[in-house]
N, C-alpha and C positions, 0 to 999 in steps of 0.2 A: 743728647744735649750737645748743642753746637757751641764751641768755645773759640775765642780769638786771643792772641797775644799781640799787644801793640807795644813796640819798642820806641821809647824816646831816647834821646842821646845824652841824657844827664850822666854824670860821672859815677853815680851810685851803681849803675849796671855793669861797670867794667868787670869782666870775668863772669857775668851772670847772664848768659844767653838763654838759659833754660831750653837748650836746643837739642839735646841728644836724640830724643825720639820724635822731635818736631821737624818739619810738619808731617802730620798724618791725617787720617780721616776725621779725627776728633778736634784737632787744633788747626787754626789758620793763622799764619804769622803776617804781621804788618810792621813796616819800619819806615824810617824817614831819611831822606838825603843820603849822607855818606855811609850809612850802615851797610850799604851794598859792598863796600870795600872789604868788609870783614866776613859777612855771612850772606847767604841767599835768603831773602824773605819772599813770601808768596805774593805780597802786595807792597810795592815801594812807592811812597808818597813824597812829592816835592813840589813846593810852590816857589822855590828859589830859582831864578833863571840861570844863574851860573851853575848850580848843581844839576839842573835839567840838561844843560849842554854837556857837562862832564859825564853824566850817566848815559846819555845818548851816544856820545863818542866812544864810550867804553864797550858798547855792544850789549850792555845789560838789558836795555829796553827792547831788544829783539828776541830775548829768550825768557823774560820774566814780566809779569804783569806790573805795569807802572801807572800811577795816577799823577798827572801833571796839571798844575793850575795855569790859567790863561793859555791853554793849549789850543790855539785857533789856527788851523792849517790854511795857508794862503796858496792857492794854485798858481801855476806859472803865469807870468804876465810879461810877455816879451814884445819888444818892438825892434825888429831886425835882430841884431846880435846883442842888444843891451836889454837888461831887465830894468825897466823904468822905475818900478816901485822900489826895488832894492837899492838902486843907485841913488834915487832921491832921498831915501831914508838915511843912507850912509852920508850923503852930503849934508843933510840937515843935522845929523848927529855930530859931524865935525865942527859945525858952527856953534855948538853948545859951549858955553863958557866952562872951562875946566874939565871938559870931557872929550868926546871924540874917540873913545876907545871902542873898538869893534871886536866882538867875540863871535866866532862861527866855526862850524865843522867843515870838512871838505865837501864841496858841492858834488863833484863827480857828475854822473848822469842824472842826479836828482833834479826835479823841477819844482817840487812843492816845499814849502818851508813854514816855520813858525817864527814870528818876529816879536820881540819884547824889548823894552828898555828899562833901565834902572839898575838895581843892585848896588853893591858897596862903592863901585866906581862910576855909577850913573852912565854905564856904557850901553851899547846896542848889541843885542844878542840875536843872532840868526842861526836857527837850527834847520839844516836841510834834512828832510825826513823821507823815509822809505814807506812804501805801502804795507810792508809786511811786519812793521813793528807791533809792540804789544802795549802801546800807550793809550790810556783812556783819559779824556779830558774831565776835569773836576767841575761838575755843575754847581754843587753846593756842598760845603760852605765856601764862600769866597772871601778873600782878604783875611784869612786866618793864617796862623803859623802852621808849619808842616806837621808838628806833633799833634796839636788839637784837631787839625784837619784829618789826620790818620785815624784818630779815635772816632770822630764823627762818621767817617766813611765806613769804618768797621761796624759801627752801630746800625748804619743803614742796611747792612747785610743781614741783620736780624739774629745775631748771636745771642745765646742765652747768658753766657758769661764772657766778660772782657777783662783780661789781665793787663795791667798797666805797669811797665817796667822802664825805669830810667826817666821818669817824669819828676825831677827833683824840685823845680820851681823854687830855688833857694838863692836869694840875692844877698844873704847875710855875709858871705865872704868878700863881697865886693868885686870879685873877679869872675869873668864869664864861666859858667858851669856847662861845659860841653866836651865830650870825648874827643871831638875832632878840631877843637880850637887850635889855631896856629897852622892849619893845613889849608890846602887850596879851597877857595870859596868860603872860608870861615874867617872870623875875626882873629886878631892876634891873640896869643895865649895869655897876654897880660892885659887884655882889654877889660874895661869895667863892665860889670853886669848892669843891665838896665832894669831898675826896679819897676819902671812903668811897663816894660814888656812883660815882666813876670806877673804883674798885677792883671794885665790883659789876659794872659794865659790862664790865670786862676779863674777869671770870670767866664772864660770860654768853657773851662772844665765844669763849672757850676751849671752852665747852660746845658751841657751834654747830660749831666746826671739828672737834671730836671726833665729834659725832653724824653729820655729813654728810661722811663721809670720801671719798665718790665725787664730791663737788662741788669744783671748783677755785675758790679764792678769790683775787682780785687786790685788794690793799689799797693805795689811793693815799696815799702820803706819811703814814703813821702817825707818831705822835710818840714820841720818847724810848724808854722801855723796851718799848713795844708792838712796836717793831721787832725785839725779841729773841724774840718768840713763835716757837716752832719746831714747825711742822706740815708734813707732807709735801704737804698740799693747799693750802698758803698761800704766796703770793709777794707781793713788794712792788714797787710801780712809782711813778714820778713821774706827775703829772698830764699833763705834756707827752707822755709815751710812751703814755698811754691813748687820746689823741685818734686 
């Protein structure tokens, strides 16, 4: 039986990595965004451009399998000593009202890059890439958050059981629920939780449970009304019983 553990970054999983014997031949681990700062997961998922840049700059993506959204590699495009495409994008970004912030890693001898814009500061993100990295572009789903994207990608791999840890989906406290809040590429620790975002995440979870009916999901200590989800392939557990 093939099993996967998917880590969300909700605060309920603090101290609960269920990691001692993992990963092994039976369990495959998946995680999102900044979890790489704490543990190595076998599959790291990010759809956030700032986090993708941070992960790539750290070197993690050169030694661990990563799945990045909107990861479209642009080959070198030079005219003389200038890169016309990059220079034009930077100039256009500077003209944007209230933005013009450029984020990029060191180019060095690299000639290919990934370019995206947006994020919390509506900046321009340029990631100069190496041929030997371990990044896989995400084909589907698109425009989902990193957590539900990680669950869907894990299900695409055909696991029999998928354990969900740190998927709290709890807006009741009014403050953002994330282990990494207040750190680089995350909202401030006192930022308000978006009920709309939580509702969207809940709907994506329902889509996953419906789509992968042959997969058994074990959800560790979900919060409040998410405990009322009714699916034949979904059960709830405490963290203690998952160990």
